PyMOL Python script that loads the backbone (N, CA, C, O; Angstrom):
from pymol import cmd

cmd.read_pdbstr("""\
ATOM      1  N   MET A   1     -37.324 -26.509  96.439  1.00  0.00           N
ATOM      2  CA  MET A   1     -38.551 -27.194  96.092  1.00  0.00           C
ATOM      3  C   MET A   1     -38.780 -27.172  94.584  1.00  0.00           C
ATOM      4  O   MET A   1     -39.412 -28.082  94.048  1.00  0.00           O
ATOM      5  N   GLU A   2     -38.289 -26.169  93.905  1.00  0.00           N
ATOM      6  CA  GLU A   2     -38.463 -26.064  92.461  1.00  0.00           C
ATOM      7  C   GLU A   2     -37.754 -27.191  91.719  1.00  0.00           C
ATOM      8  O   GLU A   2     -38.087 -27.473  90.568  1.00  0.00           O
ATOM      9  N   GLU A   3     -36.770 -27.848  92.365  1.00  0.00           N
ATOM     10  CA  GLU A   3     -36.011 -28.881  91.674  1.00  0.00           C
ATOM     11  C   GLU A   3     -36.769 -30.200  91.540  1.00  0.00           C
ATOM     12  O   GLU A   3     -36.333 -31.074  90.790  1.00  0.00           O
ATOM     13  N   ILE A   4     -37.889 -30.372  92.243  1.00  0.00           N
ATOM     14  CA  ILE A   4     -38.677 -31.599  92.127  1.00  0.00           C
ATOM     15  C   ILE A   4     -39.472 -31.558  90.824  1.00  0.00           C
ATOM     16  O   ILE A   4     -40.218 -30.612  90.572  1.00  0.00           O
ATOM     17  N   GLU A   5     -39.308 -32.587  90.005  1.00  0.00           N
ATOM     18  CA  GLU A   5     -40.049 -32.675  88.751  1.00  0.00           C
ATOM     19  C   GLU A   5     -41.528 -32.879  89.038  1.00  0.00           C
ATOM     20  O   GLU A   5     -41.870 -33.520  90.031  1.00  0.00           O
ATOM     21  N   PRO A   6     -42.418 -32.353  88.196  1.00  0.00           N
ATOM     22  CA  PRO A   6     -43.859 -32.529  88.415  1.00  0.00           C
ATOM     23  C   PRO A   6     -44.271 -33.991  88.557  1.00  0.00           C
ATOM     24  O   PRO A   6     -45.199 -34.297  89.305  1.00  0.00           O
ATOM     25  N   THR A   7     -43.596 -34.896  87.851  1.00  0.00           N
ATOM     26  CA  THR A   7     -43.956 -36.315  87.952  1.00  0.00           C
ATOM     27  C   THR A   7     -43.604 -36.917  89.309  1.00  0.00           C
ATOM     28  O   THR A   7     -44.107 -37.984  89.663  1.00  0.00           O
ATOM     29  N   LEU A   8     -42.748 -36.245  90.068  1.00  0.00           N
ATOM     30  CA  LEU A   8     -42.333 -36.767  91.374  1.00  0.00           C
ATOM     31  C   LEU A   8     -42.990 -36.032  92.552  1.00  0.00           C
ATOM     32  O   LEU A   8     -42.719 -36.354  93.709  1.00  0.00           O
ATOM     33  N   LEU A   9     -43.844 -35.054  92.264  1.00  0.00           N
ATOM     34  CA  LEU A   9     -44.457 -34.261  93.332  1.00  0.00           C
ATOM     35  C   LEU A   9     -45.307 -35.098  94.281  1.00  0.00           C
ATOM     36  O   LEU A   9     -45.429 -34.763  95.460  1.00  0.00           O
ATOM     37  N   PHE A  10     -45.891 -36.173  93.785  1.00  0.00           N
ATOM     38  CA  PHE A  10     -46.797 -36.971  94.603  1.00  0.00           C
ATOM     39  C   PHE A  10     -46.208 -38.328  94.977  1.00  0.00           C
ATOM     40  O   PHE A  10     -46.939 -39.239  95.366  1.00  0.00           O
ATOM     41  N   THR A  11     -44.887 -38.461  94.860  1.00  0.00           N
ATOM     42  CA  THR A  11     -44.227 -39.697  95.250  1.00  0.00           C
ATOM     43  C   THR A  11     -44.441 -39.934  96.739  1.00  0.00           C
ATOM     44  O   THR A  11     -44.178 -39.050  97.554  1.00  0.00           O
ATOM     45  N   PRO A  12     -44.924 -41.142  97.101  1.00  0.00           N
ATOM     46  CA  PRO A  12     -45.176 -41.398  98.524  1.00  0.00           C
ATOM     47  C   PRO A  12     -43.883 -41.355  99.342  1.00  0.00           C
ATOM     48  O   PRO A  12     -42.975 -42.158  99.128  1.00  0.00           O
ATOM     49  N   VAL A  13     -43.817 -40.440 100.251  1.00  0.00           N
ATOM     50  CA  VAL A  13     -42.695 -40.313 101.177  1.00  0.00           C
ATOM     51  C   VAL A  13     -43.314 -40.137 102.557  1.00  0.00           C
ATOM     52  O   VAL A  13     -44.233 -39.334 102.716  1.00  0.00           O
ATOM     53  N   PRO A  14     -42.830 -40.872 103.561  1.00  0.00           N
ATOM     54  CA  PRO A  14     -43.415 -40.687 104.899  1.00  0.00           C
ATOM     55  C   PRO A  14     -43.381 -39.223 105.333  1.00  0.00           C
ATOM     56  O   PRO A  14     -42.423 -38.501 105.055  1.00  0.00           O
ATOM     57  N   LEU A  15     -44.437 -38.802 106.016  1.00  0.00           N
ATOM     58  CA  LEU A  15     -44.550 -37.419 106.463  1.00  0.00           C
ATOM     59  C   LEU A  15     -43.343 -37.017 107.306  1.00  0.00           C
ATOM     60  O   LEU A  15     -42.870 -35.885 107.204  1.00  0.00           O
ATOM     61  N   VAL A  16     -42.843 -37.922 108.130  1.00  0.00           N
ATOM     62  CA  VAL A  16     -41.684 -37.619 108.974  1.00  0.00           C
ATOM     63  C   VAL A  16     -40.489 -37.220 108.108  1.00  0.00           C
ATOM     64  O   VAL A  16     -39.762 -36.285 108.441  1.00  0.00           O
ATOM     65  N   ALA A  17     -40.291 -37.927 107.002  1.00  0.00           N
ATOM     66  CA  ALA A  17     -39.174 -37.594 106.110  1.00  0.00           C
ATOM     67  C   ALA A  17     -39.379 -36.224 105.497  1.00  0.00           C
ATOM     68  O   ALA A  17     -38.425 -35.459 105.351  1.00  0.00           O
ATOM     69  N   ARG A  18     -40.618 -35.904 105.135  1.00  0.00           N
ATOM     70  CA  ARG A  18     -40.907 -34.578 104.578  1.00  0.00           C
ATOM     71  C   ARG A  18     -40.626 -33.490 105.618  1.00  0.00           C
ATOM     72  O   ARG A  18     -40.044 -32.452 105.302  1.00  0.00           O
ATOM     73  N   LEU A  19     -41.047 -33.741 106.857  1.00  0.00           N
ATOM     74  CA  LEU A  19     -40.903 -32.728 107.897  1.00  0.00           C
ATOM     75  C   LEU A  19     -39.451 -32.483 108.284  1.00  0.00           C
ATOM     76  O   LEU A  19     -39.117 -31.396 108.755  1.00  0.00           O
ATOM     77  N   THR A  20     -38.579 -33.475 108.093  1.00  0.00           N
ATOM     78  CA  THR A  20     -37.175 -33.264 108.443  1.00  0.00           C
ATOM     79  C   THR A  20     -36.521 -32.236 107.532  1.00  0.00           C
ATOM     80  O   THR A  20     -35.470 -31.691 107.869  1.00  0.00           O
ATOM     81  N   SER A  21     -37.131 -31.967 106.381  1.00  0.00           N
ATOM     82  CA  SER A  21     -36.580 -30.945 105.486  1.00  0.00           C
ATOM     83  C   SER A  21     -37.070 -29.549 105.864  1.00  0.00           C
ATOM     84  O   SER A  21     -36.671 -28.562 105.246  1.00  0.00           O
ATOM     85  N   GLY A  22     -37.930 -29.464 106.872  1.00  0.00           N
ATOM     86  CA  GLY A  22     -38.396 -28.168 107.358  1.00  0.00           C
ATOM     87  C   GLY A  22     -39.825 -27.863 106.944  1.00  0.00           C
ATOM     88  O   GLY A  22     -40.278 -28.258 105.869  1.00  0.00           O
ATOM     89  N   ILE A  23     -40.520 -27.158 107.810  1.00  0.00           N
ATOM     90  CA  ILE A  23     -41.918 -26.806 107.578  1.00  0.00           C
ATOM     91  C   ILE A  23     -42.068 -25.972 106.304  1.00  0.00           C
ATOM     92  O   ILE A  23     -43.011 -26.171 105.538  1.00  0.00           O
ATOM     93  N   ASP A  24     -41.147 -25.046 106.079  1.00  0.00           N
ATOM     94  CA  ASP A  24     -41.235 -24.201 104.883  1.00  0.00           C
ATOM     95  C   ASP A  24     -41.174 -25.044 103.610  1.00  0.00           C
ATOM     96  O   ASP A  24     -41.880 -24.757 102.643  1.00  0.00           O
ATOM     97  N   ASN A  25     -40.328 -26.092 103.604  1.00  0.00           N
ATOM     98  CA  ASN A  25     -40.243 -26.964 102.439  1.00  0.00           C
ATOM     99  C   ASN A  25     -41.520 -27.766 102.254  1.00  0.00           C
ATOM    100  O   ASN A  25     -41.951 -27.996 101.124  1.00  0.00           O
ATOM    101  N   VAL A  26     -42.134 -28.196 103.362  1.00  0.00           N
ATOM    102  CA  VAL A  26     -43.398 -28.939 103.272  1.00  0.00           C
ATOM    103  C   VAL A  26     -44.487 -28.030 102.707  1.00  0.00           C
ATOM    104  O   VAL A  26     -45.265 -28.448 101.850  1.00  0.00           O
ATOM    105  N   LYS A  27     -44.542 -26.797 103.182  1.00  0.00           N
ATOM    106  CA  LYS A  27     -45.524 -25.840 102.654  1.00  0.00           C
ATOM    107  C   LYS A  27     -45.294 -25.580 101.175  1.00  0.00           C
ATOM    108  O   LYS A  27     -46.247 -25.508 100.400  1.00  0.00           O
ATOM    109  N   ALA A  28     -44.039 -25.438 100.780  1.00  0.00           N
ATOM    110  CA  ALA A  28     -43.713 -25.208  99.366  1.00  0.00           C
ATOM    111  C   ALA A  28     -44.124 -26.405  98.521  1.00  0.00           C
ATOM    112  O   ALA A  28     -44.614 -26.234  97.405  1.00  0.00           O
ATOM    113  N   LEU A  29     -43.929 -27.621  99.041  1.00  0.00           N
ATOM    114  CA  LEU A  29     -44.347 -28.818  98.326  1.00  0.00           C
ATOM    115  C   LEU A  29     -45.863 -28.827  98.139  1.00  0.00           C
ATOM    116  O   LEU A  29     -46.356 -29.134  97.053  1.00  0.00           O
ATOM    117  N   ILE A  30     -46.589 -28.496  99.178  1.00  0.00           N
ATOM    118  CA  ILE A  30     -48.053 -28.460  99.101  1.00  0.00           C
ATOM    119  C   ILE A  30     -48.508 -27.452  98.051  1.00  0.00           C
ATOM    120  O   ILE A  30     -49.413 -27.740  97.267  1.00  0.00           O
ATOM    121  N   LEU A  31     -47.898 -26.290  98.029  1.00  0.00           N
ATOM    122  CA  LEU A  31     -48.260 -25.278  97.033  1.00  0.00           C
ATOM    123  C   LEU A  31     -47.958 -25.766  95.617  1.00  0.00           C
ATOM    124  O   LEU A  31     -48.756 -25.544  94.706  1.00  0.00           O
ATOM    125  N   ARG A  32     -46.812 -26.428  95.421  1.00  0.00           N
ATOM    126  CA  ARG A  32     -46.478 -26.978  94.095  1.00  0.00           C
ATOM    127  C   ARG A  32     -47.462 -28.058  93.693  1.00  0.00           C
ATOM    128  O   ARG A  32     -47.848 -28.147  92.528  1.00  0.00           O
ATOM    129  N   GLN A  33     -47.881 -28.895  94.670  1.00  0.00           N
ATOM    130  CA  GLN A  33     -48.864 -29.938  94.375  1.00  0.00           C
ATOM    131  C   GLN A  33     -50.194 -29.315  93.955  1.00  0.00           C
ATOM    132  O   GLN A  33     -50.825 -29.772  93.002  1.00  0.00           O
ATOM    133  N   ARG A  34     -50.612 -28.282  94.662  1.00  0.00           N
ATOM    134  CA  ARG A  34     -51.857 -27.596  94.301  1.00  0.00           C
ATOM    135  C   ARG A  34     -51.779 -27.014  92.904  1.00  0.00           C
ATOM    136  O   ARG A  34     -52.718 -27.136  92.117  1.00  0.00           O
ATOM    137  N   GLU A  35     -50.646 -26.372  92.594  1.00  0.00           N
ATOM    138  CA  GLU A  35     -50.470 -25.795  91.262  1.00  0.00           C
ATOM    139  C   GLU A  35     -50.542 -26.881  90.181  1.00  0.00           C
ATOM    140  O   GLU A  35     -51.157 -26.684  89.133  1.00  0.00           O
ATOM    141  N   GLN A  36     -49.915 -28.013  90.447  1.00  0.00           N
ATOM    142  CA  GLN A  36     -49.904 -29.109  89.480  1.00  0.00           C
ATOM    143  C   GLN A  36     -51.317 -29.654  89.264  1.00  0.00           C
ATOM    144  O   GLN A  36     -51.733 -29.882  88.128  1.00  0.00           O
ATOM    145  N   VAL A  37     -52.044 -29.860  90.353  1.00  0.00           N
ATOM    146  CA  VAL A  37     -53.407 -30.378  90.247  1.00  0.00           C
ATOM    147  C   VAL A  37     -54.306 -29.379  89.523  1.00  0.00           C
ATOM    148  O   VAL A  37     -55.123 -29.764  88.687  1.00  0.00           O
ATOM    149  N   THR A  38     -54.152 -28.109  89.844  1.00  0.00           N
ATOM    150  CA  THR A  38     -54.947 -27.072  89.178  1.00  0.00           C
ATOM    151  C   THR A  38     -54.645 -27.042  87.692  1.00  0.00           C
ATOM    152  O   THR A  38     -55.560 -26.922  86.877  1.00  0.00           O
ATOM    153  N   SER A  39     -53.371 -27.150  87.326  1.00  0.00           N
ATOM    154  CA  SER A  39     -52.974 -27.160  85.927  1.00  0.00           C
ATOM    155  C   SER A  39     -53.567 -28.368  85.199  1.00  0.00           C
ATOM    156  O   SER A  39     -54.078 -28.237  84.087  1.00  0.00           O
ATOM    157  N   LEU A  40     -53.498 -29.536  85.825  1.00  0.00           N
ATOM    158  CA  LEU A  40     -54.058 -30.743  85.206  1.00  0.00           C
ATOM    159  C   LEU A  40     -55.572 -30.642  85.075  1.00  0.00           C
ATOM    160  O   LEU A  40     -56.145 -31.091  84.082  1.00  0.00           O
ATOM    161  N   ALA A  41     -56.220 -30.052  86.078  1.00  0.00           N
ATOM    162  CA  ALA A  41     -57.671 -29.882  86.016  1.00  0.00           C
ATOM    163  C   ALA A  41     -58.058 -28.950  84.872  1.00  0.00           C
ATOM    164  O   ALA A  41     -59.059 -29.176  84.193  1.00  0.00           O
ATOM    165  N   ALA A  42     -57.269 -27.912  84.664  1.00  0.00           N
ATOM    166  CA  ALA A  42     -57.560 -26.970  83.585  1.00  0.00           C
ATOM    167  C   ALA A  42     -57.417 -27.631  82.215  1.00  0.00           C
ATOM    168  O   ALA A  42     -58.069 -27.223  81.254  1.00  0.00           O
ATOM    169  N   GLN A  43     -56.575 -28.640  82.129  1.00  0.00           N
ATOM    170  CA  GLN A  43     -56.351 -29.351  80.873  1.00  0.00           C
ATOM    171  C   GLN A  43     -57.347 -30.493  80.653  1.00  0.00           C
ATOM    172  O   GLN A  43     -57.300 -31.160  79.620  1.00  0.00           O
ATOM    173  N   SER A  44     -58.243 -30.722  81.608  1.00  0.00           N
ATOM    174  CA  SER A  44     -59.124 -31.898  81.562  1.00  0.00           C
ATOM    175  C   SER A  44     -60.306 -31.742  80.620  1.00  0.00           C
ATOM    176  O   SER A  44     -61.059 -32.697  80.434  1.00  0.00           O
ATOM    177  N   GLN A  45     -60.495 -30.588  80.025  1.00  0.00           N
ATOM    178  CA  GLN A  45     -61.569 -30.314  79.067  1.00  0.00           C
ATOM    179  C   GLN A  45     -62.951 -30.567  79.675  1.00  0.00           C
ATOM    180  O   GLN A  45     -63.832 -31.130  79.024  1.00  0.00           O
ATOM    181  N   GLY A  46     -63.126 -30.153  80.904  1.00  0.00           N
ATOM    182  CA  GLY A  46     -64.436 -30.230  81.534  1.00  0.00           C
ATOM    183  C   GLY A  46     -64.695 -31.495  82.320  1.00  0.00           C
ATOM    184  O   GLY A  46     -65.688 -31.564  83.044  1.00  0.00           O
ATOM    185  N   LEU A  47     -63.840 -32.501  82.209  1.00  0.00           N
ATOM    186  CA  LEU A  47     -64.010 -33.710  83.007  1.00  0.00           C
ATOM    187  C   LEU A  47     -63.605 -33.403  84.444  1.00  0.00           C
ATOM    188  O   LEU A  47     -62.565 -32.789  84.682  1.00  0.00           O
ATOM    189  N   ARG A  48     -64.418 -33.825  85.389  1.00  0.00           N
ATOM    190  CA  ARG A  48     -64.114 -33.539  86.789  1.00  0.00           C
ATOM    191  C   ARG A  48     -63.737 -34.812  87.518  1.00  0.00           C
ATOM    192  O   ARG A  48     -64.446 -35.815  87.430  1.00  0.00           O
ATOM    193  N   PRO A  49     -62.614 -34.780  88.245  1.00  0.00           N
ATOM    194  CA  PRO A  49     -62.238 -35.957  89.032  1.00  0.00           C
ATOM    195  C   PRO A  49     -63.166 -36.084  90.242  1.00  0.00           C
ATOM    196  O   PRO A  49     -63.785 -35.101  90.651  1.00  0.00           O
ATOM    197  N   PRO A  50     -63.267 -37.265  90.808  1.00  0.00           N
ATOM    198  CA  PRO A  50     -64.106 -37.422  92.000  1.00  0.00           C
ATOM    199  C   PRO A  50     -63.543 -36.615  93.161  1.00  0.00           C
ATOM    200  O   PRO A  50     -62.328 -36.482  93.304  1.00  0.00           O
ATOM    201  N   GLU A  51     -64.426 -36.084  93.979  1.00  0.00           N
ATOM    202  CA  GLU A  51     -63.992 -35.325  95.141  1.00  0.00           C
ATOM    203  C   GLU A  51     -63.564 -36.288  96.240  1.00  0.00           C
ATOM    204  O   GLU A  51     -64.221 -37.300  96.485  1.00  0.00           O
ATOM    205  N   VAL A  52     -62.473 -35.966  96.889  1.00  0.00           N
ATOM    206  CA  VAL A  52     -61.954 -36.814  97.957  1.00  0.00           C
ATOM    207  C   VAL A  52     -61.681 -35.954  99.180  1.00  0.00           C
ATOM    208  O   VAL A  52     -61.274 -34.798  99.063  1.00  0.00           O
ATOM    209  N   ARG A  53     -61.907 -36.524 100.341  1.00  0.00           N
ATOM    210  CA  ARG A  53     -61.673 -35.825 101.610  1.00  0.00           C
ATOM    211  C   ARG A  53     -60.712 -36.628 102.477  1.00  0.00           C
ATOM    212  O   ARG A  53     -60.660 -37.855 102.392  1.00  0.00           O
ATOM    213  N   ILE A  54     -59.958 -35.927 103.305  1.00  0.00           N
ATOM    214  CA  ILE A  54     -59.100 -36.607 104.275  1.00  0.00           C
ATOM    215  C   ILE A  54     -59.996 -37.177 105.358  1.00  0.00           C
ATOM    216  O   ILE A  54     -60.819 -36.468 105.938  1.00  0.00           O
ATOM    217  N   ARG A  55     -59.828 -38.464 105.624  1.00  0.00           N
ATOM    218  CA  ARG A  55     -60.626 -39.125 106.661  1.00  0.00           C
ATOM    219  C   ARG A  55     -59.910 -39.055 107.997  1.00  0.00           C
ATOM    220  O   ARG A  55     -60.490 -38.631 108.997  1.00  0.00           O
ATOM    221  N   LYS A  56     -58.630 -39.476 108.016  1.00  0.00           N
ATOM    222  CA  LYS A  56     -57.849 -39.418 109.258  1.00  0.00           C
ATOM    223  C   LYS A  56     -56.374 -39.657 108.979  1.00  0.00           C
ATOM    224  O   LYS A  56     -56.002 -40.186 107.931  1.00  0.00           O
ATOM    225  N   PHE A  57     -55.549 -39.261 109.924  1.00  0.00           N
ATOM    226  CA  PHE A  57     -54.135 -39.592 109.957  1.00  0.00           C
ATOM    227  C   PHE A  57     -53.950 -40.602 111.079  1.00  0.00           C
ATOM    228  O   PHE A  57     -54.649 -40.534 112.090  1.00  0.00           O
ATOM    229  N   ASP A  58     -53.022 -41.535 110.915  1.00  0.00           N
ATOM    230  CA  ASP A  58     -52.736 -42.434 112.029  1.00  0.00           C
ATOM    231  C   ASP A  58     -51.384 -42.069 112.632  1.00  0.00           C
ATOM    232  O   ASP A  58     -50.656 -41.228 112.105  1.00  0.00           O
ATOM    233  N   SER A  59     -51.068 -42.714 113.740  1.00  0.00           N
ATOM    234  CA  SER A  59     -49.855 -42.343 114.482  1.00  0.00           C
ATOM    235  C   SER A  59     -48.572 -42.686 113.729  1.00  0.00           C
ATOM    236  O   SER A  59     -47.510 -42.159 114.063  1.00  0.00           O
ATOM    237  N   SER A  60     -48.645 -43.555 112.723  1.00  0.00           N
ATOM    238  CA  SER A  60     -47.444 -43.888 111.956  1.00  0.00           C
ATOM    239  C   SER A  60     -47.280 -43.013 110.721  1.00  0.00           C
ATOM    240  O   SER A  60     -46.393 -43.253 109.901  1.00  0.00           O
ATOM    241  N   GLY A  61     -48.140 -41.990 110.584  1.00  0.00           N
ATOM    242  CA  GLY A  61     -48.030 -41.071 109.458  1.00  0.00           C
ATOM    243  C   GLY A  61     -48.863 -41.463 108.256  1.00  0.00           C
ATOM    244  O   GLY A  61     -48.773 -40.835 107.201  1.00  0.00           O
ATOM    245  N   GLY A  62     -49.684 -42.514 108.410  1.00  0.00           N
ATOM    246  CA  GLY A  62     -50.555 -42.939 107.317  1.00  0.00           C
ATOM    247  C   GLY A  62     -51.721 -41.985 107.145  1.00  0.00           C
ATOM    248  O   GLY A  62     -52.108 -41.283 108.079  1.00  0.00           O
ATOM    249  N   LEU A  63     -52.269 -41.966 105.961  1.00  0.00           N
ATOM    250  CA  LEU A  63     -53.367 -41.074 105.625  1.00  0.00           C
ATOM    251  C   LEU A  63     -54.497 -41.902 105.044  1.00  0.00           C
ATOM    252  O   LEU A  63     -54.277 -42.736 104.165  1.00  0.00           O
ATOM    253  N   SER A  64     -55.696 -41.676 105.530  1.00  0.00           N
ATOM    254  CA  SER A  64     -56.870 -42.367 105.014  1.00  0.00           C
ATOM    255  C   SER A  64     -57.762 -41.343 104.322  1.00  0.00           C
ATOM    256  O   SER A  64     -58.090 -40.304 104.894  1.00  0.00           O
ATOM    257  N   LEU A  65     -58.151 -41.648 103.082  1.00  0.00           N
ATOM    258  CA  LEU A  65     -58.994 -40.751 102.300  1.00  0.00           C
ATOM    259  C   LEU A  65     -60.349 -41.410 102.052  1.00  0.00           C
ATOM    260  O   LEU A  65     -60.476 -42.632 102.131  1.00  0.00           O
ATOM    261  N   ARG A  66     -61.358 -40.596 101.752  1.00  0.00           N
ATOM    262  CA  ARG A  66     -62.649 -41.149 101.352  1.00  0.00           C
ATOM    263  C   ARG A  66     -63.212 -40.295 100.227  1.00  0.00           C
ATOM    264  O   ARG A  66     -63.034 -39.077 100.201  1.00  0.00           O
ATOM    265  N   PHE A  67     -63.889 -40.952  99.306  1.00  0.00           N
ATOM    266  CA  PHE A  67     -64.546 -40.255  98.215  1.00  0.00           C
ATOM    267  C   PHE A  67     -65.931 -39.812  98.686  1.00  0.00           C
ATOM    268  O   PHE A  67     -66.575 -40.509  99.470  1.00  0.00           O
ATOM    269  N   THR A  68     -66.383 -38.662  98.211  1.00  0.00           N
ATOM    270  CA  THR A  68     -67.679 -38.138  98.642  1.00  0.00           C
ATOM    271  C   THR A  68     -68.831 -38.698  97.825  1.00  0.00           C
ATOM    272  O   THR A  68     -69.996 -38.460  98.142  1.00  0.00           O
ATOM    273  N   SER A  69     -68.509 -39.442  96.774  1.00  0.00           N
ATOM    274  CA  SER A  69     -69.544 -40.102  95.984  1.00  0.00           C
ATOM    275  C   SER A  69     -69.034 -41.483  95.588  1.00  0.00           C
ATOM    276  O   SER A  69     -67.838 -41.763  95.677  1.00  0.00           O
ATOM    277  N   GLU A  70     -69.947 -42.338  95.153  1.00  0.00           N
ATOM    278  CA  GLU A  70     -69.564 -43.691  94.774  1.00  0.00           C
ATOM    279  C   GLU A  70     -68.683 -43.648  93.535  1.00  0.00           C
ATOM    280  O   GLU A  70     -68.948 -42.902  92.592  1.00  0.00           O
ATOM    281  N   ILE A  71     -67.627 -44.463  93.550  1.00  0.00           N
ATOM    282  CA  ILE A  71     -66.658 -44.487  92.459  1.00  0.00           C
ATOM    283  C   ILE A  71     -66.601 -45.906  91.891  1.00  0.00           C
ATOM    284  O   ILE A  71     -66.636 -46.886  92.635  1.00  0.00           O
ATOM    285  N   SER A  72     -66.516 -45.999  90.604  1.00  0.00           N
ATOM    286  CA  SER A  72     -66.377 -47.287  89.939  1.00  0.00           C
ATOM    287  C   SER A  72     -64.966 -47.375  89.364  1.00  0.00           C
ATOM    288  O   SER A  72     -64.652 -46.732  88.362  1.00  0.00           O
ATOM    289  N   PHE A  73     -64.120 -48.177  90.009  1.00  0.00           N
ATOM    290  CA  PHE A  73     -62.736 -48.328  89.554  1.00  0.00           C
ATOM    291  C   PHE A  73     -62.608 -49.505  88.598  1.00  0.00           C
ATOM    292  O   PHE A  73     -63.303 -50.508  88.760  1.00  0.00           O
ATOM    293  N   PRO A  74     -61.734 -49.400  87.607  1.00  0.00           N
ATOM    294  CA  PRO A  74     -61.490 -50.537  86.713  1.00  0.00           C
ATOM    295  C   PRO A  74     -60.936 -51.732  87.494  1.00  0.00           C
ATOM    296  O   PRO A  74     -60.281 -51.557  88.520  1.00  0.00           O
ATOM    297  N   ALA A  75     -61.197 -52.926  87.013  1.00  0.00           N
ATOM    298  CA  ALA A  75     -60.706 -54.137  87.665  1.00  0.00           C
ATOM    299  C   ALA A  75     -59.190 -54.089  87.829  1.00  0.00           C
ATOM    300  O   ALA A  75     -58.475 -53.703  86.903  1.00  0.00           O
ATOM    301  N   GLY A  76     -58.705 -54.475  88.990  1.00  0.00           N
ATOM    302  CA  GLY A  76     -57.265 -54.524  89.266  1.00  0.00           C
ATOM    303  C   GLY A  76     -56.685 -53.250  89.837  1.00  0.00           C
ATOM    304  O   GLY A  76     -55.512 -53.225  90.210  1.00  0.00           O
ATOM    305  N   THR A  77     -57.479 -52.184  89.916  1.00  0.00           N
ATOM    306  CA  THR A  77     -56.956 -50.906  90.416  1.00  0.00           C
ATOM    307  C   THR A  77     -56.528 -51.011  91.873  1.00  0.00           C
ATOM    308  O   THR A  77     -55.467 -50.510  92.245  1.00  0.00           O
ATOM    309  N   GLU A  78     -57.343 -51.657  92.699  1.00  0.00           N
ATOM    310  CA  GLU A  78     -57.025 -51.761  94.124  1.00  0.00           C
ATOM    311  C   GLU A  78     -55.704 -52.488  94.336  1.00  0.00           C
ATOM    312  O   GLU A  78     -54.919 -52.100  95.201  1.00  0.00           O
ATOM    313  N   THR A  79     -55.449 -53.537  93.560  1.00  0.00           N
ATOM    314  CA  THR A  79     -54.195 -54.277  93.668  1.00  0.00           C
ATOM    315  C   THR A  79     -53.017 -53.380  93.302  1.00  0.00           C
ATOM    316  O   THR A  79     -51.981 -53.421  93.966  1.00  0.00           O
ATOM    317  N   LYS A  80     -53.162 -52.576  92.262  1.00  0.00           N
ATOM    318  CA  LYS A  80     -52.086 -51.685  91.846  1.00  0.00           C
ATOM    319  C   LYS A  80     -51.786 -50.638  92.920  1.00  0.00           C
ATOM    320  O   LYS A  80     -50.626 -50.286  93.136  1.00  0.00           O
ATOM    321  N   ILE A  81     -52.821 -50.143  93.589  1.00  0.00           N
ATOM    322  CA  ILE A  81     -52.642 -49.131  94.628  1.00  0.00           C
ATOM    323  C   ILE A  81     -51.900 -49.714  95.830  1.00  0.00           C
ATOM    324  O   ILE A  81     -51.029 -49.057  96.400  1.00  0.00           O
ATOM    325  N   LYS A  82     -52.235 -50.923  96.210  1.00  0.00           N
ATOM    326  CA  LYS A  82     -51.648 -51.554  97.406  1.00  0.00           C
ATOM    327  C   LYS A  82     -50.227 -51.994  97.181  1.00  0.00           C
ATOM    328  O   LYS A  82     -49.473 -52.128  98.145  1.00  0.00           O
ATOM    329  N   ASP A  83     -49.826 -52.229  95.937  1.00  0.00           N
ATOM    330  CA  ASP A  83     -48.463 -52.725  95.663  1.00  0.00           C
ATOM    331  C   ASP A  83     -47.460 -51.663  95.688  1.00  0.00           C
ATOM    332  O   ASP A  83     -46.277 -51.926  95.476  1.00  0.00           O
TER     333      ASP A  83
END
""", "prot")
cmd.dss("prot")
cmd.show_as("cartoon", "prot")
cmd.util.cbc("prot")
cmd.orient("prot")
């Protein structure tokens, strides 16, 4: 798990593909992701990102998230996310 570069920690990969590498590897990935997010938060100089919660998982491995407060995204952000 240490061989994954920080820039690739959040690369979208289907959950099934992650699980084929073993539960221990998935747990290690989650811990590395937490460490990365914590490190980035510490470098944010007091700026706080919006809080997000898991809404649901679907049967195809998709994940739905929701923000706990209203968010104002720059124009074109939704298109970039969907592509």
